[in-house]
C-alpha positions, 0 to 999 in steps of 0.5 A: 461471472457468466450469469448475473445471479444475486450472489455474483452481484454481491460478490462483484460489489465487494470486489470492485472496490478491491481491483476485482480481487476478493477473499474466501470469506467475501465469497461465502458472504456473497452466497458461494459455498466452499464447495463451489470455489474450485468449480468457478476457478476451473470454469475460468470465472475466478482466478486463484491468486494465493491462498484465500485470495481470488480475482474475477477473471473478467474484471480489468487488471489494475496497473499494480495488482500485487499491491491489492493481493498483499493488502488482502494477504495482511487480513486478520481473522475478521478478514480486515486488511492490517497492512499499510504500504510504507517506507520506500514503497510509499515514497514511490507511490507518492511519486517522491522518488524514482528508486526501485526498492528490492522489496515491498514495504508494509507496516503492520500492528505490533501483534500482527501474525500470520501462520505462513512465513512472510514472503521474501519480497515483502518487508514488514515493519511493526508500528501503531499508525493513527488515522492521520498516518494513513491515506488511500491511493488507487484502493490500497492504504499507504502511509501519508507523505509526512509519515513516509518521509519520517519513516525513510529518514529514520530507517536510513535505507536510501542514500541521504541525497535521495532522502533530501530529494524526496523531502524537497519534492514533498515541500515543493508540491505542498504535500508537507510543510517544513514545520511539520517535519521539524516538529514531529515527535521522535527519538533523539537519534531520529531527530538528528538524522532528520535535522541532518537531511533538512540542512541539505534541503533549501529553506524556501516556501513550498509551492502547491500541487500544480494539478490541484488533485489529491494524492488519492486520485492521481493515477499510479503506473509502475511505482515500484518493483512488482513482487509476484505472490506465490500461489498455493 
């Protein structure tokens, strides 16, 4: 924004917590009427990323801008994001695997609906997540390590040796405890898959995270394949 008007300041306050991105509703709430949105795009103040999602042109671009775009894509009618990055995407964000998933994976509530079709590069899973299942990494919501490991094992998309490596890494870094994995309540079939993977992981004591920082403030560079959103 070229002028620091009250409206631009309010919009910046909303966008700064979202990597410079904001929604149409947030622009309205900041004081920008619908009739001036096109003007700000033409003037180079805003960049239209997809329908209803913009970015402040002068805001530093994050390492993974696609994650915030898709998080905002998942918003409901109250403009609240519903999606949580999960499965292989969350595994990579937690730095528990070097696997490069073909899609970004996101878990949404069972009743989640969008008028437009789900993009090809985005895989949706439907489940009810608790507060304990979710944490934040670089401003986007991600399933916690324990939930991520269980989802990956039950889904079975990755090779068993990669699943075992991810569990071993999480245990060694102290992100989860073996007992937590053993005690999680799942179906009989899921329990069989989990136990099979645990047999491949050494039953030793986990070591704490060396750098002493939590998962929410470790820098993430290029953890997963970027999915380019369609601009409408």
